[in-house]
N, C-alpha and C positions, 0 to 999 in steps of 0.2 A: 562111507559117506560120499555122496556125489559132489565132485568139485566142478562148479560151473565156470564158464569163461569169465563171467563177471567177477567171481571170487578170485580167480587167478589174476585178473587185471588189477583188482583192488589191492591184493597183496603185493603185486609188483610195484604199483604206485607208492604204497606205503614204504616199501624197501628203498625205492629211489629217494623218497623224501627224507628218510632217516639218514641215508648216505649223504644227501645234500646238506642236512643239518650238521653232520659231523665235519663235512668239508668247510662249512661256514665257521664252525667252532675252531678248527685247526687254523684256518686263515686268520681269524681274529687273534688267536694266540701268537701266531708268527708275526702279525703286524704290530701287536702291542708288546710282544716279548713277555707276556704275563699269562700265567695259567688260568687265572680267573678274571673275567671281565665284568661279571655281575654276581651278587651273592647266591643266586639260585644255582649257579654252576656247581658250587660245593659249599653249602652253608657253614660247615664246621671249619673248613680251611679259611673261608672268607672272614669268619669271626676271629680266628687266630691272627690273620694278617691285619685286621683292623686293630686288634689289641697291640700288635707289634708297632703299628704306625703311631698309635697313641703314646706308647712307651718312648718311641724315637722323638716325638714332638716334646714330650716332657723332659727327656734327656737333653735335648737341645736348649730348652729353657734353663735347665740347671747349668749347662755349659756357659750360657750368656751371663747368668748370675755369678758364677765362679769367676769369669773373666772380669766382670764389672767390679766384683768385690776385691779381686787381686789388685786392680788399678787403684781402688780406694785405699787399700793397705799400703801400696807403694807411695801414694801421696802422703799418708800419715808418716811413713818411715822417713821420707825426705824432709817433712816439716820438723820432725823430732831431731833429725840430724842437724838441721840449722839451729833449732832451739838449744841443742846441746852445745854447739859451737859458741853460741851467744853466752850461755851460762859459764862455759869454761873461760871465755874472755873476761866475764865479770869477776870470776874467781881470781884471775891474774891481776885485774885492776885492784881488787881488794888487797891482795898481797902487796902490790906496789904501794898502795896508799897507807898501809899499816906501818911502814918504816918511818923512823923518827926524822929522817933527813928530808922528808917531803915538806915543801912550803905550802901555805894556804892556797896560793894560786895553782900550784901543782895539783893539789887535791881537787880544786874546782875544775881543772882541765880533765882530771880523771872522772869526776862526776858527770861532766858533759858527755864524755865518751860512754860512760855507763848508761846514761839515758838513751843514747843512740842504740846501744846494744839491747836495751829493754824494748825499745820501739821495734827493732828488727825481730826480736824474739816474739813479740805479740803478733806481728805480721805473719810470721811463720806458723804460729799456733792458730791463726785465723784462716788457714788454708782451706779452700773449698774445692769440692769435686762435683762437677755437674750442677753447680748452683747450690750445693749443700755443704755446710761446714762440717769438717771431719771430726771435730772435737767438741761439738755443742750438745752431745747427748741426743735426746729425742727432738729437741728444738733445732732441727737442721737448718732452718732459715734464719736463725738468730746468731749474729756474730758473737762467739763465745767469750773472747777476751777483750778487755778494754783497759786503757791506761787511765788511772785515777789521778786527779789533780786537785789542788787546794783552790781557795778563792782567788789567789793571785795567778793561777794557771801553772804553778810549779808542779812537776811530776811527783806523785807520792806513792807510786806502786802500780799494781794491776788488779783488776777485778774479774771474776768469772760470771758471765751472764747466761750460761747454758742451763740445762735442766737442773732443777734444785729439788731437794727433799720437800715433802709436803707436811702439813700440820693437821692433826685430827681435831675434833671438836673440843678435846680437853687440853689442847696446846702441846700435845706430844708430837715429837718428830716421827714422821712415817718415811722410812728410807725408800727412795725411788731408784730402780735399776735403769740407768740411762744408756746402757750399752745396746746398740741396735743388733738385730739378729737377721741372718740370711739363711734360707733353705738351699743347701747345695746338693742334696740327694734326697730320695724318698725317706722320710723320717729322720733326716740328718740336718741339723742346723749348726751354724757357726756364729758365735757371739763376737761382735767386733768391739774393739776398745775405742768407743766414741765418747765416753764420759770424761770430759775435760777436768772434772773435779779431782781426778787422780793426779793430774799434772800440777794442780794447786797444792797437793800434798798437805791437806788441812789437818791440823792437830789441835789439841786443847778443846775448850768449850766454845760454843757460839759467842759467848760474851768476851772470852779471852782467847780467841783463836790465833793460831800461828800457822801461816801458810806461805806460799811463794810470794804472794802480794805483800804480806807484812815483812818478810825478809828483805825484799827490795826496798820497801819504804824505810826500814831500819838502816839499810846500807847507805841510802842517800842522806839520811839524817846524820849518820856517823861521819860522812864526808864533810857535811856542812859544819859539824861540831869539831872536826879534827880529832875524833875519838879513836886514837890508834889502838887503844886497849880492846875496844869492841871489835874493831876491824880485824885485828890479828887473832882474836879469840873466838867468840861465839859466831860472829858473822862469817868468818872464813870457814868454820866448821859447818855452818848452815848452808853456805854456798856449795860446799862439796856434797852435802846431803841432798840438796835440791837437784844438783846435776845428776847424782846417782839415781834419784827418783825418775827423772826423765829417761835416763838410759835403761832403767828397769822396764818402763812402759814400752820403750822401743823394742826391747828384747821380747816382750809378750806379743807385740805386733808381728815381730819376726817369726815367732812360733805359729801364729795364725797364717802367715804367708806360706810357711812350709806345709801346713795342713791343706791350704787351698791348692797348692801345687800337686799334692798327692791326690786330692779330690779330682782335679782336672785330668790327671793321668788315668784314674779309675773311670771317669766319665768317658774319656776317649776310647778306652778299652771296651767299655760296655756298649758304646755306640757302634763299634766295629762288630761286636758279637750280635747285637740286635739286627744289624743290616745283613749279616751273614745268615741268620736264622730266617729273616724275612725273604731273602733271596732264594733259599732252599724251598720255601713254601710258595713263593709267588712267581719267580722267574722260570721261563721255559728252558729246557735243554734243546738248543737249536737243532742239533743233528738228529736227535731222537724225534723231535716234533716234525721236522721236515720229512723224515722217513714215514711217520704215521700219515702225514698229509698226502705223500706220494702214493702210498698203498691204498688209502681211501679213495684217492682220485682214480686209480686204476679200477678199483671195485665199482666206483660210480659209473665209469665209462662202460664197464662190462654189463652193469645192470641196465643202463640205457640201451645198449645194443640188444640185450636179451629181451627187454621190455618192448622194443620196437618190433621184434619178430613175433612176440606173443600177441601183441595188440593188433597186428596185421592179419592174424589168422581168422578165416571165416569158414562158412559151411562148404564152400567150393574146395577148400583144402582137404576135405574128408571124402570127396566123391571120386 
């Protein structure tokens, strides 16, 4: 096949253009420190990098959720620590008031201090985090605990105003799970202890219920009535039971905190692994890439030099 000067020139120009394209590619890779600048460079690798980027974004979202949830449980733990201290002080006051040597005025002084402790405990249980109450169940904007008072304004205990069970059309109670849930990893949720009804420790029937509120009401009544038998007997036992109930919930929240700590460690480890995999697929080997660039640059200069000689050839060169 006869090769014309035109064919030779065309091939040479195409070779120079290809070399110039490679130089531009290497230059872009060295400038960006990335193997791929657009999907068409390597569609498969580009897709893999995109998936890794999405996984890293999702992983960061989980990390933020874990940190936020950890802060939430820390607020709950602090609130329950204060509530436990108040209940223990109430237990001590009941023990003191149950002795026969106490005068009426002494018991009224104890009652005044007990009311102060009840108010302090309610303030602790009404702790909020980021504008949301940590023990109000699903109703995070509703203050969960409230001091109840009679017509004269005297304290009569506490009430729970958070999420309540529902009633069906037949008047049957439909239990409502008021514990909030948070996603801390793909397919992994953690259930928070946000249902303050557990702190009320409700027992008995709705008509004759016995809970933290009724216990406090009974204790205040016993102090007014100087009922040392009730104070030293069932009220002291109930005080210990109510304190233990709060401690148990605090223990459950502590277990959740430990789980969150483990989740954060796994999240951090996964984040490092994902970044390492992405780096292997995306980042350039600087020394290797610079060598490729230098070699291609030399080839480009050689092609230009050869092309100049070929394109300058004319019929006089053959005479």
